[in-house]
PAVEX-543574 format. One record per residue (C-alpha): residue in three letters; x, y, z; residue number from 1. Coordinates in steps of 0.2 Angstrom, whole numbers. Each point is the difference from the previous one (the first is absolute). Example, Ala and Ser with C-alpha at 12.3 -4.5 7.8 and 13.67 -1.06 7.14 Angstrom:
! residues 2
{r=ALA; xx=62; yy=-22; zz=39; k=1};
{r=SER; xx=6; yy=17; zz=-3; k=2};
//
This chain:
! residues 198
{r=UNK; xx=77; yy=285; zz=958; k=1};
{r=UNK; xx=-10; yy=-2; zz=16; k=2};
{r=UNK; xx=-18; yy=3; zz=-5; k=3};
{r=UNK; xx=-6; yy=-1; zz=18; k=4};
{r=UNK; xx=5; yy=18; zz=1; k=5};
{r=UNK; xx=-14; yy=3; zz=-13; k=6};
{r=UNK; xx=-13; yy=-13; zz=4; k=7};
{r=UNK; xx=-5; yy=-11; zz=15; k=8};
{r=UNK; xx=-3; yy=-16; zz=-9; k=9};
{r=UNK; xx=-10; yy=-8; zz=15; k=10};
{r=UNK; xx=-12; yy=15; zz=0; k=11};
{r=UNK; xx=-1; yy=0; zz=-19; k=12};
{r=UNK; xx=-5; yy=-18; zz=-3; k=13};
{r=UNK; xx=-16; yy=4; zz=11; k=14};
{r=UNK; xx=-4; yy=15; zz=-12; k=15};
{r=UNK; xx=0; yy=-10; zz=-17; k=16};
{r=UNK; xx=-17; yy=0; zz=-9; k=17};
{r=UNK; xx=0; yy=-13; zz=-14; k=18};
{r=UNK; xx=-13; yy=1; zz=-14; k=19};
{r=UNK; xx=-2; yy=-12; zz=-15; k=20};
{r=UNK; xx=-13; yy=10; zz=-10; k=21};
{r=UNK; xx=0; yy=7; zz=-13; k=22};
{r=UNK; xx=18; yy=-5; zz=0; k=23};
{r=UNK; xx=13; yy=-4; zz=14; k=24};
{r=UNK; xx=4; yy=15; zz=10; k=25};
{r=UNK; xx=6; yy=4; zz=18; k=26};
{r=UNK; xx=-1; yy=15; zz=12; k=27};
{r=UNK; xx=13; yy=2; zz=13; k=28};
{r=UNK; xx=-6; yy=13; zz=12; k=29};
{r=UNK; xx=11; yy=11; zz=11; k=30};
{r=UNK; xx=14; yy=-7; zz=-11; k=31};
{r=UNK; xx=15; yy=11; zz=6; k=32};
{r=UNK; xx=4; yy=5; zz=18; k=33};
{r=UNK; xx=-8; yy=17; zz=2; k=34};
{r=UNK; xx=16; yy=11; zz=1; k=35};
{r=UNK; xx=6; yy=-8; zz=-16; k=36};
{r=UNK; xx=-16; yy=4; zz=-9; k=37};
{r=UNK; xx=1; yy=18; zz=5; k=38};
{r=UNK; xx=19; yy=1; zz=-5; k=39};
{r=UNK; xx=-4; yy=-8; zz=-17; k=40};
{r=UNK; xx=-15; yy=12; zz=-3; k=41};
{r=UNK; xx=10; yy=15; zz=4; k=42};
{r=UNK; xx=15; yy=-5; zz=-11; k=43};
{r=UNK; xx=-12; yy=-4; zz=-15; k=44};
{r=UNK; xx=-8; yy=17; zz=2; k=45};
{r=UNK; xx=17; yy=8; zz=-4; k=46};
{r=UNK; xx=2; yy=-11; zz=-16; k=47};
{r=UNK; xx=-4; yy=8; zz=-17; k=48};
{r=UNK; xx=-15; yy=-7; zz=-9; k=49};
{r=UNK; xx=-3; yy=1; zz=-18; k=50};
{r=UNK; xx=-16; yy=1; zz=-10; k=51};
{r=UNK; xx=-6; yy=-16; zz=-9; k=52};
{r=UNK; xx=-15; yy=2; zz=-11; k=53};
{r=UNK; xx=-8; yy=-10; zz=-14; k=54};
{r=UNK; xx=-17; yy=-5; zz=-5; k=55};
{r=UNK; xx=1; yy=-14; zz=13; k=56};
{r=UNK; xx=8; yy=9; zz=15; k=57};
{r=UNK; xx=4; yy=17; zz=8; k=58};
{r=UNK; xx=10; yy=1; zz=16; k=59};
{r=UNK; xx=18; yy=5; zz=6; k=60};
{r=UNK; xx=14; yy=-13; zz=3; k=61};
{r=UNK; xx=17; yy=2; zz=7; k=62};
{r=UNK; xx=16; yy=-8; zz=-7; k=63};
{r=UNK; xx=2; yy=-19; zz=4; k=64};
{r=UNK; xx=9; yy=-1; zz=17; k=65};
{r=UNK; xx=15; yy=-8; zz=-7; k=66};
{r=UNK; xx=5; yy=16; zz=-8; k=67};
{r=UNK; xx=-6; yy=13; zz=13; k=68};
{r=UNK; xx=12; yy=13; zz=6; k=69};
{r=UNK; xx=-10; yy=1; zz=16; k=70};
{r=UNK; xx=11; yy=-9; zz=13; k=71};
{r=UNK; xx=-14; yy=-1; zz=12; k=72};
{r=UNK; xx=-9; yy=-12; zz=-12; k=73};
{r=UNK; xx=15; yy=-12; zz=-2; k=74};
{r=UNK; xx=-4; yy=-9; zz=17; k=75};
{r=UNK; xx=-18; yy=-3; zz=-6; k=76};
{r=UNK; xx=6; yy=-6; zz=-17; k=77};
{r=UNK; xx=12; yy=-12; zz=9; k=78};
{r=UNK; xx=-14; yy=-6; zz=11; k=79};
{r=UNK; xx=-13; yy=-4; zz=-14; k=80};
{r=UNK; xx=13; yy=-10; zz=-10; k=81};
{r=UNK; xx=8; yy=-8; zz=15; k=82};
{r=UNK; xx=1; yy=-20; zz=-2; k=83};
{r=UNK; xx=-9; yy=-1; zz=17; k=84};
{r=UNK; xx=-15; yy=10; zz=-6; k=85};
{r=UNK; xx=0; yy=-8; zz=-17; k=86};
{r=UNK; xx=0; yy=-17; zz=8; k=87};
{r=UNK; xx=-14; yy=5; zz=12; k=88};
{r=UNK; xx=-10; yy=7; zz=-15; k=89};
{r=UNK; xx=4; yy=-16; zz=-10; k=90};
{r=UNK; xx=-7; yy=-11; zz=14; k=91};
{r=UNK; xx=-16; yy=9; zz=4; k=92};
{r=UNK; xx=-4; yy=2; zz=-19; k=93};
{r=UNK; xx=6; yy=-18; zz=-4; k=94};
{r=UNK; xx=10; yy=7; zz=-15; k=95};
{r=UNK; xx=18; yy=-3; zz=-4; k=96};
{r=UNK; xx=8; yy=17; zz=-1; k=97};
{r=UNK; xx=17; yy=6; zz=-6; k=98};
{r=UNK; xx=11; yy=5; zz=15; k=99};
{r=UNK; xx=3; yy=19; zz=0; k=100};
{r=UNK; xx=-9; yy=4; zz=-17; k=101};
{r=UNK; xx=-13; yy=13; zz=3; k=102};
{r=UNK; xx=-7; yy=16; zz=-8; k=103};
{r=UNK; xx=-6; yy=13; zz=12; k=104};
{r=UNK; xx=-5; yy=19; zz=-2; k=105};
{r=UNK; xx=-11; yy=13; zz=8; k=106};
{r=UNK; xx=-17; yy=3; zz=-7; k=107};
{r=UNK; xx=-10; yy=16; zz=3; k=108};
{r=UNK; xx=-18; yy=2; zz=-6; k=109};
{r=UNK; xx=-9; yy=17; zz=3; k=110};
{r=UNK; xx=-16; yy=7; zz=-5; k=111};
{r=UNK; xx=-7; yy=-8; zz=-16; k=112};
{r=UNK; xx=15; yy=-13; zz=-2; k=113};
{r=UNK; xx=-4; yy=-18; zz=-4; k=114};
{r=UNK; xx=6; yy=-16; zz=-8; k=115};
{r=UNK; xx=-11; yy=-10; zz=-11; k=116};
{r=UNK; xx=-2; yy=-19; zz=0; k=117};
{r=UNK; xx=15; yy=-11; zz=-5; k=118};
{r=UNK; xx=8; yy=-16; zz=6; k=119};
{r=UNK; xx=19; yy=5; zz=4; k=120};
{r=UNK; xx=7; yy=-14; zz=-11; k=121};
{r=UNK; xx=18; yy=3; zz=-5; k=122};
{r=UNK; xx=14; yy=-13; zz=-1; k=123};
{r=UNK; xx=5; yy=-6; zz=17; k=124};
{r=UNK; xx=-13; yy=9; zz=10; k=125};
{r=UNK; xx=-7; yy=-12; zz=13; k=126};
{r=UNK; xx=-7; yy=10; zz=15; k=127};
{r=UNK; xx=-6; yy=18; zz=-1; k=128};
{r=UNK; xx=-1; yy=11; zz=15; k=129};
{r=UNK; xx=-6; yy=16; zz=7; k=130};
{r=UNK; xx=5; yy=7; zz=17; k=131};
{r=UNK; xx=-11; yy=15; zz=5; k=132};
{r=UNK; xx=6; yy=15; zz=9; k=133};
{r=UNK; xx=-16; yy=9; zz=0; k=134};
{r=UNK; xx=-18; yy=-4; zz=5; k=135};
{r=UNK; xx=-15; yy=4; zz=-11; k=136};
{r=UNK; xx=-19; yy=0; zz=3; k=137};
{r=UNK; xx=-12; yy=-7; zz=-13; k=138};
{r=UNK; xx=-6; yy=18; zz=-5; k=139};
{r=UNK; xx=18; yy=4; zz=-4; k=140};
{r=UNK; xx=2; yy=-15; zz=-12; k=141};
{r=UNK; xx=17; yy=-7; zz=-3; k=142};
{r=UNK; xx=-5; yy=-18; zz=3; k=143};
{r=UNK; xx=9; yy=-15; zz=-8; k=144};
{r=UNK; xx=-13; yy=-9; zz=-9; k=145};
{r=UNK; xx=2; yy=-19; zz=-5; k=146};
{r=UNK; xx=-10; yy=-7; zz=-14; k=147};
{r=UNK; xx=-8; yy=-17; zz=-3; k=148};
{r=UNK; xx=3; yy=-7; zz=-17; k=149};
{r=UNK; xx=-6; yy=-11; zz=-14; k=150};
{r=UNK; xx=9; yy=-8; zz=-14; k=151};
{r=UNK; xx=15; yy=11; zz=3; k=152};
{r=UNK; xx=-10; yy=16; zz=1; k=153};
{r=UNK; xx=-4; yy=11; zz=15; k=154};
{r=UNK; xx=-19; yy=-2; zz=5; k=155};
{r=UNK; xx=-4; yy=11; zz=15; k=156};
{r=UNK; xx=7; yy=8; zz=16; k=157};
{r=UNK; xx=0; yy=-14; zz=13; k=158};
{r=UNK; xx=10; yy=8; zz=14; k=159};
{r=UNK; xx=4; yy=18; zz=4; k=160};
{r=UNK; xx=14; yy=5; zz=13; k=161};
{r=UNK; xx=2; yy=18; zz=5; k=162};
{r=UNK; xx=17; yy=5; zz=5; k=163};
{r=UNK; xx=4; yy=-3; zz=19; k=164};
{r=UNK; xx=16; yy=7; zz=7; k=165};
{r=UNK; xx=14; yy=-12; zz=4; k=166};
{r=UNK; xx=-9; yy=-15; zz=-10; k=167};
{r=UNK; xx=9; yy=-10; zz=-13; k=168};
{r=UNK; xx=-11; yy=-8; zz=-13; k=169};
{r=UNK; xx=7; yy=-14; zz=-11; k=170};
{r=UNK; xx=-7; yy=-10; zz=-14; k=171};
{r=UNK; xx=6; yy=-13; zz=-12; k=172};
{r=UNK; xx=3; yy=6; zz=-18; k=173};
{r=UNK; xx=-9; yy=-11; zz=-13; k=174};
{r=UNK; xx=-11; yy=1; zz=-16; k=175};
{r=UNK; xx=-15; yy=4; zz=11; k=176};
{r=UNK; xx=7; yy=12; zz=13; k=177};
{r=UNK; xx=-10; yy=15; zz=-7; k=178};
{r=UNK; xx=0; yy=15; zz=11; k=179};
{r=UNK; xx=-1; yy=19; zz=0; k=180};
{r=UNK; xx=1; yy=15; zz=11; k=181};
{r=UNK; xx=-16; yy=10; zz=2; k=182};
{r=UNK; xx=1; yy=18; zz=-3; k=183};
{r=UNK; xx=5; yy=11; zz=14; k=184};
{r=UNK; xx=-11; yy=14; zz=6; k=185};
{r=UNK; xx=8; yy=15; zz=9; k=186};
{r=UNK; xx=13; yy=-10; zz=9; k=187};
{r=UNK; xx=17; yy=-7; zz=0; k=188};
{r=UNK; xx=4; yy=-19; zz=-2; k=189};
{r=UNK; xx=18; yy=-3; zz=4; k=190};
{r=UNK; xx=7; yy=-18; zz=-1; k=191};
{r=UNK; xx=15; yy=-11; zz=-5; k=192};
{r=UNK; xx=-4; yy=-12; zz=-14; k=193};
{r=UNK; xx=10; yy=-13; zz=-10; k=194};
{r=UNK; xx=3; yy=-18; zz=-4; k=195};
{r=UNK; xx=10; yy=-15; zz=7; k=196};
{r=UNK; xx=7; yy=-11; zz=-14; k=197};
{r=UNK; xx=2; yy=-18; zz=-3; k=198};
//
């Protein structure tokens, strides 16, 4: 797959913001070519979303893209699991990743939806990612909040990132990668989220 149809690598490398605290994470602004982002958002909005609700979370999620019947999402799935993109992500995160192994689904948070603090650790997960297809202002909530930790327990919110359209945020999954999604207030937070595996 020629990923240059989706991203302009030379432009992308100038947009990478690398942060080491509270744990290693990166932001890639203007990640996709603008027309690809628009097509992806339109296709995702046609996908069925299913309510997920427990004491720890409340939001809607689509099926994983590998099983979607929405043919307009197949090219996006192929792009995110392409060896070229996985090699690029592996390089910028300095993490050895499994070629083409990925989980990816749409997430939709609406008024009062949230996701409480957790670390994302499950077998094989190496890099977690969120690709934002909406922009939220601070008064609308929906920020990804990253926690500092002490002796394997979350301590306090160290960083807060509000969703910004066409931005990819990545972080290394570890015993200290504590994070949560702030409650959304009268808004919609649309994104793709998932994991690259080792």
